[in-house]
C-alpha positions as CSV (number, residue, x, y, z in Angstrom):
1,M,135.5,67.6,107.2
2,N,137.2,65.8,110.0
3,A,136.8,65.9,113.8
4,A,139.5,68.5,114.4
5,Q,137.9,70.9,111.9
6,A,134.5,70.3,113.5
7,R,135.9,70.9,117.0
8,A,137.6,74.1,115.8
9,L,134.3,75.4,114.4
10,A,132.3,74.5,117.6
11,L,134.9,76.1,119.8
12,G,135.1,79.2,117.6
13,L,131.6,80.2,118.7
14,P,131.6,82.8,121.4
15,G,132.2,81.3,124.8
16,A,131.9,77.7,123.7
17,V,133.7,75.1,125.8
18,E,134.3,71.4,125.3
19,T,133.6,68.9,128.1
20,P,133.0,65.2,128.4
21,H,129.4,64.0,128.3
22,H,129.1,60.3,129.0
23,E,131.1,58.6,126.2
24,L,130.8,61.7,124.0
25,T,132.6,65.0,123.7
26,S,130.1,67.9,124.2
27,F,130.2,71.5,123.1
28,R,128.5,73.8,125.6
29,L,127.4,77.4,126.0
30,P,129.2,79.5,128.6
31,G,127.8,80.0,132.0
32,A,126.6,78.0,135.0
33,K,124.1,76.0,133.1
34,G,126.5,75.1,130.3
35,K,123.8,74.0,127.9
36,I,124.9,71.5,125.2
37,F,124.6,72.6,121.6
38,A,126.5,69.7,120.0
39,T,128.2,66.4,120.8
40,M,130.7,64.3,118.9
41,T,131.3,60.6,119.0
42,P,134.6,59.3,120.4
43,D,135.8,58.2,116.9
44,G,135.0,61.7,115.5
45,A,132.9,60.2,112.8
46,E,129.6,61.8,113.8
47,L,128.7,65.3,115.0
48,R,125.3,65.6,116.7
49,V,123.7,69.0,116.6
50,F,120.7,70.1,118.6
51,I,118.3,72.0,116.3
52,K,115.0,73.0,117.9
53,D,112.9,73.9,114.9
54,E,111.4,70.8,113.3
55,D,111.0,72.4,109.8
56,S,114.6,73.5,109.9
57,R,115.7,70.0,110.8
58,D,113.7,68.5,108.0
59,A,115.1,71.1,105.5
60,W,118.7,70.2,106.4
61,I,117.9,66.4,106.2
62,D,116.3,66.9,102.7
63,R,119.0,69.3,101.4
64,E,122.0,67.3,102.7
65,A,120.7,63.7,102.2
66,G,123.3,61.2,103.0
67,V,125.2,63.6,105.2
68,V,122.6,64.9,107.6
69,E,120.3,62.4,109.3
70,P,117.6,62.7,112.1
71,L,118.9,62.6,115.7
72,F,116.6,61.0,118.3
73,W,116.5,61.2,122.1
74,G,114.4,58.2,122.8
75,A,111.4,58.5,120.5
76,R,111.7,62.3,120.2
77,R,113.7,64.0,117.4
78,C,116.0,66.6,118.9
79,G,118.4,67.5,116.2
80,V,120.5,66.1,113.4
81,K,123.6,64.0,113.1
82,L,126.2,64.8,110.5
83,L,128.5,62.2,109.0
84,L,131.6,64.3,109.1
85,A,133.6,62.5,106.4
86,K,130.9,63.5,103.9
87,A,130.1,67.0,105.4
88,K,131.2,70.2,103.8
89,L,132.6,73.1,105.9
90,G,129.6,75.5,105.2
91,C,127.0,72.9,106.3
92,V,128.8,72.2,109.6
93,K,129.4,75.8,110.3
94,E,125.8,76.8,109.6
95,L,124.3,74.0,111.7
96,L,126.6,74.6,114.7
97,S,125.8,78.3,114.6
98,Q,122.1,77.6,114.4
99,S,122.3,75.2,117.3
100,W,124.4,77.7,119.4
101,R,121.7,80.4,118.8
102,D,118.8,77.9,119.4
103,N,120.3,77.0,122.7
104,G,120.9,80.5,124.1
105,G,124.1,81.6,122.5
106,V,124.4,85.4,122.3
107,S,127.1,87.2,120.4
108,A,129.3,89.5,122.5
């Protein structure tokens, strides 16, 4: 998986848009609030996906060890980070879809 493929998956979700977020690229839900469901590092090596359910985060980390790692916001775990060079298409697609739904995405 590379950055272009991950970007295409994120932007393929209904209404998703890409905008800058500090030094990162962010993928946001449509609408005025534009809630972020994922970000990507400038080098495209890491995709950060915001998964709300702690058990789900842990399951991904266990199932995809070495590819999916915990993501922290300060001391709080807020999602997972994927090492894109090691990630498989299905894993990235599922995580992005879950985050999109977790953060308010609704299919048209």
